[in-house]
FITORVEX-572861 format. One line per 10 residues: number of its first residue (from 1); their letters; for each residue x, y, z of N, C-alpha, C, O. Coordinates in pm, whole numbers, m for minus. Layout:
BEGIN
NUM = a = X:Y:Z:X:Y:Z:X:Y:Z:X:Y:Z | ...
//
This chain:
BEGIN
1 = msataprill = m195:m2659:m2961:m181:m2506:m2963:m211:m2480:m2806:m305:m2533:m2747 | m127:m2399:m2753:m162:m2359:m2613:m246:m2233:m2610:m196:m2147:m2681 | m364:m2193:m2547:m446:m2062:m2524:m352:m1981:m2471:m293:m2019:m2370 | m323:m1867:m2524:m281:m1736:m2482:m313:m1689:m2351:m433:m1668:m2339 | m241:m1665:m2243:m280:m1643:m2109:m340:m1481:m2132:m265:m1387:m2158 | m453:m1471:m2121:m521:m1332:m2072:m441:m1214:m2050:m347:m1236:m1974 | m450:m1081:m2098:m398:m985:m2075:m474:m943:m1961:m597:m940:m1963 | m383:m900:m1829:m443:m825:m1710:m332:m705:m1667:m210:m690:m1656 | m441:m641:m1653:m398:m480:m1639:m415:m482:m1471:m526:m511:m1426 | m306:m450:m1382:m300:m394:m1254:m280:m254:m1227:m178:m193:m1260
11 = iacgalarev = m384:m202:m1164:m405:m54:m1152:m348:m44:m1001:m413:m108:m918 | m254:14:m962:m185:8:m819:m143:156:m784:m119:244:m867 | m140:169:m644:m92:263:m587:84:252:m605:145:145:m605 | 149:393:m623:291:369:m640:366:349:m540:489:360:m548 | 302:317:m432:350:249:m322:375:95:m322:463:32:m262 | 301:60:m385:287:m69:m392:379:m126:m531:398:m245:m556 | 417:m38:m593:515:m95:m727:586:m188:m719:559:m294:m775 | 694:m168:m646:815:m274:m604:753:m423:m562:797:m526:m614 | 649:m425:m468:613:m539:m421:553:m601:m552:604:m707:m590 | 472:m557:m609:369:m574:m708:459:m633:m828:425:m743:m871
21 = ltiveqralk = 570:m570:m887:653:m670:m979:752:m767:m914:813:m857:m973 | 760:m736:m790:825:m867:m726:759:m978:m737:810:m1083:m777 | 601:m960:m691:527:m1091:m680:537:m1146:m822:605:m1246:m843 | 466:m1079:m926:484:m1085:m1065:578:m1165:m1123:555:m1266:m1190 | 706:m1109:m1090:832:m1181:m1119:847:m1332:m1046:882:m1428:m1114 | 824:m1342:m931:854:m1457:m866:732:m1557:m868:747:m1661:m803 | 599:m1534:m945:546:m1592:m967:528:m1626:m1083:439:m1709:m1105 | 599:m1577:m1182:585:m1577:m1316:451:m1555:m1379:426:m1640:m1464 | 359:m1467:m1362:242:m1445:m1405:248:m1376:m1523:271:m1255:m1534 | 229:m1446:m1604:207:m1403:m1802:110:m1289:m1832:m2:m1287:m1782
31 = nvhltclpak = 142:m1223:m1890:35:m1092:m1983:13:m1012:m1854:m108:m989:m1855 | 58:m964:m1756:45:m911:m1671:95:m782:m1665:218:m781:m1668 | 35:m657:m1657:95:m553:m1682:60:m458:m1576:m55:m479:m1536 | 124:m351:m1509:131:m247:m1396:104:m96:m1437:153:m56:m1543 | 51:m36:m1382:25:86:m1420:m5:173:m1264:m75:114:m1181 | 31:260:m1242:54:319:m1122:m26:452:m1082:m15:531:m1176 | m100:506:m979:m89:644:m954:17:677:m841:93:609:m772 | m6:787:m852:151:874:m738:109:819:m595:m7:828:m555 | 206:765:m523:187:744:m402:142:867:m307:85:850:m199 | 170:972:m353:151:1136:m282:4:1130:m292:m56:1223:m236
41 = lhnypskipe = m66:1041:m351:m217:1092:m326:m307:1039:m223:m427:1060:m206 | m206:950:m144:m253:958:m4:m269:1052:84:m307:1048:201 | m227:1166:m4:m266:1284:89:m367:1364:13:m384:1481:47 | m424:1323:m69:m516:1389:m90:m630:1269:m180:m652:1265:m301 | m692:1171:m56:m745:1042:m99:m902:1084:m180:m975:997:m227 | m925:1195:m184:m1058:1236:m269:m1003:1200:m421:m1062:1121:m494 | m902:1257:m454:m852:1210:m598:m814:1083:m639:m798:1055:m757 | m794:976:m514:m776:839:m586:m919:751:m693:m912:671:m787 | m1011:799:m638:m1139:735:m709:m1146:770:m870:m1164:680:m951 | m1131:903:m907:m1122:944:m1030:m998:909:m1084:m1005:868:m1199
51 = gvrtkiraar = m905:913:m1043:m763:855:m1114:m757:709:m1147:m701:670:m1250 | m816:625:m1060:m864:495:m1103:m921:476:m1181:m894:381:m1255 | m1030:560:m1202:m1131:553:m1318:m1090:596:m1447:m1135:556:m1554 | m1011:672:m1429:m898:741:m1575:m841:607:m1628:m877:553:m1733 | m757:566:m1550:m690:420:m1568:m786:310:m1650:m757:247:m1752 | m867:309:m1599:m975:183:m1612:m1000:238:m1743:m932:185:m1831 | m1093:347:m1786:m1118:389:m1900:m991:359:m1995:m998:272:m2081 | m878:432:m1975:m808:436:m2078:m736:263:m2121:m661:236:m2215 | m781:187:m2035:m728:39:m2021:m842:m64:m2105:m799:m173:m2144 | m974:m31:m2131:m1067:m72:m2190:m1039:m94:m2342:m1006:m4:m2419
61 = ghydkilvly = m1057:m213:m2371:m1034:m251:m2508:m894:m340:m2502:m907:m448:m2558 | m784:m321:m2454:m630:m336:m2431:m627:m446:m2363:m544:m525:m2407 | m705:m492:m2244:m704:m598:m2177:m836:m679:m2129:m954:m649:m2108 | m759:m793:m2122:m937:m901:m2078:m970:m907:m1925:m1060:m978:m1880 | m873:m812:m1836:m879:m783:m1720:m831:m731:m1653:m710:m751:m1642 | m904:m622:m1562:m835:m514:m1470:m842:m551:m1357:m949:m604:m1327 | m730:m539:m1245:m779:m564:m1117:m713:m402:m1062:m641:m327:m1129 | m756:m381:m940:m725:m301:m852:m609:m300:m750:m639:m398:m682 | m507:m255:m703:m467:m299:m575:m449:m177:m521:m343:m120:m546 | m550:m112:m436:m569:m41:m331:m671:m63:m248:m779:m105:m290
71 = gdcgtsgmld = m648:m34:m113:m731:m34:m33:m816:67:m48:m803:139:m147 | m948:99:71:m1035:197:13:m944:337:62:m1002:443:39 | m815:348:124:m712:406:145:m778:579:164:m726:677:111 | m890:585:244:m916:700:301:m1046:764:210:m1112:860:250 | m1064:710:112:m1203:752:9:m1314:739:68:m1418:762:6 | m1316:706:179:m1450:691:232:m1575:597:134:m1687:636:102 | m1532:515:115:m1648:442:6:m1618:498:m121:m1651:419:m209 | m1568:605:m168:m1581:650:m280:m1489:575:m428:m1511:599:m547 | m1412:506:m385:m1341:425:m462:m1421:299:m473:m1423:252:m586 | m1471:250:m404:m1532:115:m444:m1671:177:m499:m1701:111:m599
81 = avlqeegver = m1725:234:m485:m1835:356:m571:m1810:313:m736:m1880:242:m808 | m1697:378:m760:m1634:370:m880:m1606:262:m946:m1634:241:m1064 | m1529:166:m847:m1504:12:m909:m1673:m19:m928:m1697:m29:m1049 | m1738:m29:m883:m1872:m96:m880:m1916:m37:m993:m1984:m114:m1060 | m1900:98:m1051:m2002:125:m1176:m1910:120:m1284:m1945:170:m1390 | m1788:63:m1273:m1700:38:m1378:m1663:m113:m1387:m1583:m150:m1473 | m1725:m210:m1291:m1746:m322:m1306:m1582:m379:m1282:m1528:m457:m1360 | m1521:m327:m1167:m1332:m398:m1163:m1366:m446:m1027:m1457:m407:m953 | m1290:m523:m1011:m1284:m572:m867:m1121:m549:m794:m1017:m562:m858 | m1129:m517:m672:m998:m449:m610:m980:m553:m484:m1065:m632:m444
91 = ipgphcyaff = m855:m534:m433:m828:m639:m331:m878:m604:m210:m866:m485:m183 | m947:m695:m106:m1040:m608:m28:m917:m605:100:m820:m666:146 | m981:m514:111:m908:m420:280:m915:m288:278:m933:m228:172 | m901:m223:400:m915:m82:413:m756:16:374:m740:136:351 | m670:m83:379:m516:m5:310:m403:m112:332:m440:m202:407 | m301:m120:297:m177:m173:231:m138:m210:393:m86:m322:403 | m149:m161:480:m136:m243:618:m201:m347:657:m149:m442:717 | m355:m334:617:m419:m455:656:m399:m579:562:m386:m691:612 | m395:m557:406:m356:m664:324:m214:m713:336:m192:m830:304 | m109:m634:382:24:m684:412:12:m795:540:46:m913:527
101 = sgldrfaqim = m46:m731:678:m37:m821:751:m157:m911:747:m156:m992:840 | m262:m920:666:m363:m1010:681:m463:m922:747:m429:m848:839 | m616:m926:693:m697:m838:767:m711:m889:895:m701:m798:978 | m734:m1013:949:m761:m1056:1051:m670:m1000:1154:m706:m931:1250 | m522:m1044:1116:m406:m1016:1178:m407:m846:1240:m392:m816:1359 | m429:m746:1121:m426:m614:1113:m517:m564:1257:m490:m492:1353 | m661:m658:1206:m779:m627:1324:m713:m618:1458:m702:m513:1521 | m665:m742:1500:m630:m800:1600:m507:m747:1685:m481:m779:1801 | m425:m646:1590:m323:m576:1605:m375:m439:1700:m360:m412:1819 | m457:m354:1561:m581:m274:1617:m622:m286:1764:m583:m208:1851
111 = dddptkfflt = m710:m394:1785:m783:m428:1876:m661:m438:2019:m708:m434:2133 | m560:m447:2007:m474:m485:2119:m415:m332:2164:m421:m288:2278 | m361:m268:2057:m303:m113:2087:m356:m52:1980:m296:m101:1885 | m451:45:1931:m492:142:1839:m383:235:1838:m366:296:1732 | m305:259:1933:m217:359:1905:m52:358:1862:52:394:1918 | m86:297:1734:45:250:1669:25:318:1540:m82:335:1481 | 190:367:1490:196:412:1364:265:289:1295:348:209:1337 | 207:299:1184:269:163:1046:384:225:987:395:345:965 | 472:132:961:567:172:841:568:28:785:583:m74:853 | 546:38:622:598:m76:542:731:m34:489:790:66:532
121 = dflarhfdkl = 779:m116:390:923:m118:315:926:16:232:1026:84:209 | 789:43:188:818:164:111:809:295:232:897:381:237 | 725:295:299:742:401:388:844:424:464:886:539:480 | 908:300:534:1038:309:570:1130:367:506:1193:462:554 | 1159:304:349:1240:365:264:1233:525:244:1326:599:208 | 1112:558:272:1042:723:181:1041:779:335:997:893:320 | 1065:761:477:1004:786:564:1056:965:569:968:1049:585 | 1176:1001:556:1198:1146:523:1136:1220:426:1093:1331:456 | 1126:1184:336:1066:1267:210:908:1278:244:842:1381:234 | 866:1168:281:712:1139:283:654:1208:434:570:1298:439
131 = ivsgfgldrh = 693:1171:503:713:1229:676:747:1346:721:668:1432:761 | 905:1358:714:944:1441:767:915:1582:686:843:1677:714 | 1005:1556:569:990:1657:441:812:1710:457:767:1813:505 | 744:1596:398:625:1620:373:531:1678:504:430:1748:491 | 578:1641:610:458:1706:735:519:1858:771:448:1942:828 | 657:1884:732:732:1996:735:805:1991:902:830:2090:970 | 828:1849:938:882:1834:1081:1036:1882:1079:1103:1909:1178 | 1083:1887:931:1284:1964:966:1209:2122:947:1295:2210:959 | 1109:2162:928:1105:2304:928:1056:2313:1036:1107:2409:1093 | 966:2255:1110:881:2287:1235:868:2199:1305:761:2139:1309
141 = pemkellfgn = 998:2154:1398:991:2018:1480:865:2015:1599:812:1915:1649 | 840:2140:1623:730:2124:1724:627:2091:1672:542:2107:1759 | 577:2053:1578:480:1981:1484:431:1833:1541:323:1780:1566 | 591:1791:1549:617:1639:1583:487:1578:1728:419:1475:1722 | 488:1671:1836:406:1652:1935:269:1644:1845:212:1538:1819 | 227:1773:1803:86:1761:1732:44:1674:1674:m68:1630:1697 | 125:1624:1580:92:1477:1490:129:1360:1542:71:1256:1513 | 217:1365:1614:242:1189:1697:227:1198:1798:248:1090:1855 | 188:1298:1881:175:1281:2016:75:1164:2083:91:1115:2194 | m41:1128:1980:m117:1009:2080:m54:899:1997:m111:790:2007
151 = yrgvvylaqt = 52:906:1917:103:743:1915:191:676:1979:301:733:1982 | 183:548:2046:321:503:2154:370:392:2096:402:306:2178 | 385:366:1993:483:300:1917:474:286:1766:374:320:1703 | 604:223:1700:591:236:1588:587:92:1531:678:21:1574 | 501:33:1442:509:m117:1395:567:m104:1239:521:m36:1148 | 680:m188:1238:732:m204:1079:645:m346:1075:651:m445:1148 | 563:m317:964:541:m418:893:623:m477:778:600:m418:672 | 711:m576:769:812:m603:681:781:m694:580:745:m810:599 | 795:m635:464:750:m719:350:909:m814:306:904:m921:244 | 1026:m756:347:1148:m837:305:1220:m799:450:1209:m690:505
161 = rdaellgyae = 1281:m890:490:1401:m901:593:1527:m809:515:1601:m863:433 | 1536:m710:540:1613:m642:484:1717:m521:567:1662:m417:603 | 1845:m537:590:1914:m467:666:1918:m330:646:1892:m263:746 | 1945:m267:540:1910:m133:525:1774:m99:593:1771:m39:701 | 1638:m146:514:1530:m120:560:1507:m114:693:1418:m38:729 | 1556:m166:761:1530:m215:904:1643:m118:976:1647:m112:1099 | 1731:m45:895:1807:75:946:1696:184:966:1668:256:1062 | 1642:171:841:1556:315:815:1425:295:907:1381:402:949 | 1370:207:938:1273:175:1018:1328:225:1175:1262:301:1245 | 1438:176:1208:1482:210:1339:1505:379:1347:1469:445:1444
171 = raaqklglpl = 1560:426:1249:1563:576:1254:1439:666:1250:1430:775:1309 | 1351:612:1179:1217:654:1176:1143:677:1327:1087:773:1378 | 1173:537:1372:1120:530:1527:1183:639:1616:1120:715:1691 | 1308:637:1598:1387:741:1661:1321:863:1657:1262:914:1752 | 1332:919:1521:1266:1037:1479:1169:1062:1575:1182:1151:1659 | 1042:967:1566:949:1019:1619:930:996:1804:836:1026:1878 | 1063:930:1833:1104:913:1965:986:846:2032:913:903:2113 | 970:690:1980:872:590:1988:932:451:1954:1010:436:1859 | 888:334:2046:950:207:2060:930:163:1936:859:238:1869 | 974:54:1874:989:1:1730:924:m152:1775:948:m205:1884
181 = eiidtgygel = 853:m200:1686:812:m358:1677:824:m396:1538:762:m321:1462 | 889:m496:1482:861:m517:1373:800:m675:1338:852:m771:1395 | 722:m688:1270:646:m815:1232:671:m837:1093:627:m764:1004 | 747:m943:1072:743:m999:942:626:m1052:869:567:m1153:907 | 589:m978:757:464:m999:674:459:m1070:555:357:m1125:513 | 588:m1070:489:606:m1103:367:486:m1004:291:449:m896:337 | 438:m1061:173:344:m973:45:206:m981:109:114:m912:64 | 184:m1083:240:40:m1123:276:m37:m1138:184:22:m1173:82 | m163:m1126:172:m264:m1105:77:m240:m1032:m39:m319:m1065:m128 | m163:m946:m72:m155:m896:m202:m98:m1039:m276:m149:m1094:m374
191 = esflstss = 5:m1075:m214:11:m1196:m318:m59:m1287:m326:m58:m1342:m436 | m152:m1346:m219:m256:m1464:m271:m355:m1384:m344:m413:m1456:m425 | m400:m1251:m347:m497:m1186:m419:m472:m1198:m583:m551:m1234:m671 | m309:m1148:m595:m269:m1180:m773:m253:m1321:m807:m265:m1366:m920 | m225:m1384:m707:m171:m1551:m730:m343:m1584:m766:m356:m1638:m876 | m438:m1567:m710:m541:m1640:m749:m657:m1533:m810:m775:m1560:m828 | m598:m1422:m832:m687:m1331:m968:m638:m1331:m1098:m706:m1284:m1189 | m530:m1377:m1117:m435:m1341:m1245:m418:m1439:m1331:m348:m1422:m1431
//
C-alpha cells in the first residue's frame, strides 16, 4: 500500500495563479492546493506580510507543508520576518521578474541596463487595467513622462510564447513609447522550486 502524498498549500500572489496551476498540472504534483492574495496588493506592499500570515494561520493543521510563492515584492524584509516567525519557506528572490528569468540572469540584465520596465505574461495581459487605468494615464496622459520618463526600454519576460500576449506586450511598449525586447524565460525558478519542494 503506497503512502499518501503530503498535503501542500501554496500561498501565492494572484499574478502567479495561472502559471502555478499550469506547473502543478504539467508536473502532476499530487495533493497540492493553491490560495492567492490579490495581485493589486503590489500597490500596497506593506499589506502583503500580514495577508500571508493570515493565510498561513488559517491553513495550520490542514496541510503537511506550506510554501509561499512571493518575492520580497517591496516589503523591505517584512515578509521574510513573518515567514521566519511562522516557520514557512518562500521561493528565493526579490520579485517574480527575478525568479522567472533566474536570479543570476536578472542581476545581469540589471547590471547591463537598469533603465528597463519589465512585463510578465500577467502584466502584459493586464497592462491597461493595472498600468494605464491603475496609474490614471488614461485620464492624465501627462503623467506618463513623470512615471516612465527614466525608462529606456521594455523587457517582456515571456513565460509562454503566445501571439496574443506578444501583441499585448507590443502595445504596452508602444503606449510607453519605448522599444520592446523579448526574453523567453518559461517558468524559470518558479518551476524548479515547485518541482523540488512539492
